[in-house]
C-alpha positions as a Python dict, from the first residue, in 0.01 Angstrom:
ca = {
    (1, 'M'): (0, 0, 0),
    (2, 'Q'): (200, -93, -344),
    (3, 'R'): (59, -390, -570),
    (4, 'L'): (264, -695, -604),
    (5, 'T'): (260, -675, -973),
    (6, 'T'): (412, -320, -960),
    (7, 'I'): (686, -441, -727),
    (8, 'F'): (744, -755, -964),
    (9, 'V'): (770, -519, -1283),
    (10, 'S'): (987, -261, -1122),
    (11, 'F'): (1244, -548, -1018),
    (12, 'L'): (1198, -709, -1351),
    (13, 'K'): (1293, -407, -1557),
    (14, 'I'): (1597, -380, -1321),
    (15, 'G'): (1683, -747, -1387),
    (16, 'M'): (1662, -729, -1736),
    (17, 'F'): (1837, -411, -1832),
    (18, 'T'): (2137, -442, -1620),
    (19, 'F'): (2452, -603, -1710),
    (20, 'G'): (2755, -659, -1487),
    (21, 'G'): (2648, -819, -1178),
    (22, 'G'): (2466, -687, -848),
    (23, 'Y'): (2683, -375, -808),
    (24, 'A'): (2576, -248, -1155),
    (25, 'M'): (2216, -286, -1043),
    (26, 'L'): (2227, -62, -749),
    (27, 'P'): (2194, 271, -927),
    (28, 'L'): (1880, 139, -1118),
    (29, 'I'): (1744, 10, -817),
    (30, 'E'): (1823, 334, -625),
    (31, 'R'): (1656, 552, -924),
    (32, 'E'): (1371, 319, -943),
    (33, 'L'): (1271, 297, -575),
    (34, 'I'): (1376, 628, -434),
    (35, 'T'): (1347, 895, -734),
    (36, 'K'): (1069, 729, -945),
    (37, 'R'): (843, 524, -695),
    (38, 'K'): (927, 694, -361),
    (39, 'W'): (887, 387, -191),
    (40, 'I'): (1190, 423, 43),
    (41, 'E'): (1407, 754, 157),
    (42, 'Q'): (1776, 768, 62),
    (43, 'K'): (1880, 704, 419),
    (44, 'E'): (1666, 409, 452),
    (45, 'F'): (1820, 278, 114),
    (46, 'L'): (2174, 323, 248),
    (47, 'D'): (2086, 122, 566),
    (48, 'L'): (1910, -148, 345),
    (49, 'L'): (2229, -167, 130),
    (50, 'T'): (2466, -195, 442),
    (51, 'L'): (2250, -483, 568),
    (52, 'A'): (2237, -654, 233),
    (53, 'Q'): (2612, -632, 185),
    (54, 'S'): (2667, -790, 523),
    (55, 'I'): (2481, -1127, 458),
    (56, 'P'): (2570, -1398, 196),
    (57, 'G'): (2424, -1384, -134),
    (58, 'P'): (2411, -1157, -443),
    (59, 'I'): (2383, -777, -312),
    (60, 'A'): (2120, -690, -575),
    (61, 'V'): (1909, -981, -495),
    (62, 'N'): (1943, -918, -99),
    (63, 'T'): (1866, -558, -158),
    (64, 'A'): (1551, -645, -353),
    (65, 'V'): (1430, -894, -85),
    (66, 'F'): (1482, -610, 171),
    (67, 'V'): (1293, -358, -17),
    (68, 'G'): (1013, -588, -94),
    (69, 'Y'): (974, -669, 264),
    (70, 'K'): (976, -316, 357),
    (71, 'V'): (719, -225, 85),
    (72, 'R'): (481, -508, 121),
    (73, 'G'): (596, -788, 353),
    (74, 'L'): (664, -1151, 276),
    (75, 'R'): (463, -1128, -51),
    (76, 'G'): (646, -811, -150),
    (77, 'A'): (988, -983, -77),
    (78, 'A'): (891, -1286, -303),
    (79, 'A'): (761, -1037, -582),
    (80, 'A'): (1106, -851, -553),
    (81, 'L'): (1283, -1153, -544),
    (82, 'L'): (1120, -1327, -873),
    (83, 'G'): (1149, -1000, -1048),
    (84, 'T'): (1506, -970, -1008),
    (85, 'V'): (1599, -1326, -1082),
    (86, 'T'): (1353, -1400, -1366),
    (87, 'P'): (1534, -1248, -1643),
    (88, 'S'): (1875, -1431, -1560),
    (89, 'F'): (1683, -1763, -1530),
    (90, 'V'): (1510, -1728, -1856),
    (91, 'I'): (1833, -1633, -2042),
    (92, 'I'): (2028, -1933, -1887),
    (93, 'L'): (1737, -2159, -1958),
    (94, 'A'): (1731, -2067, -2322),
    (95, 'I'): (2127, -2100, -2351),
    (96, 'A'): (2084, -2435, -2203),
    (97, 'I'): (1812, -2545, -2407),
    (98, 'F'): (2004, -2444, -2714),
    (99, 'F'): (2334, -2619, -2608),
    (100, 'A'): (2150, -2951, -2522),
    (101, 'G'): (1998, -2926, -2897),
    (102, 'I'): (2354, -2911, -3030),
    (103, 'R'): (2531, -3141, -2775),
    (104, 'Q'): (2565, -3427, -2993),
    (105, 'N'): (2662, -3238, -3324),
    (106, 'P'): (3014, -3307, -3414),
}
């Protein structure tokens, strides 16, 4: 059974180093989950990917949630979700704080 911190850190790395949206994350997710961690099989990943495409929301986030749930249940899904979205959230928050500070600057 995988530790929640391992799941979080794996998806945090994917979220931090991927630019270009959810589809750009998929090769990194595949490499991390199938090749490196061996959490799921290739066919399982393709099935999860198909399911992630069929529901509303970003494909990378949906895939992370499904994989996290498969690996560790509800807590794994939450860890994967937080790991995937934390980098984007922090970057947008920093930009918002910066622009709030210079908003009144003529």
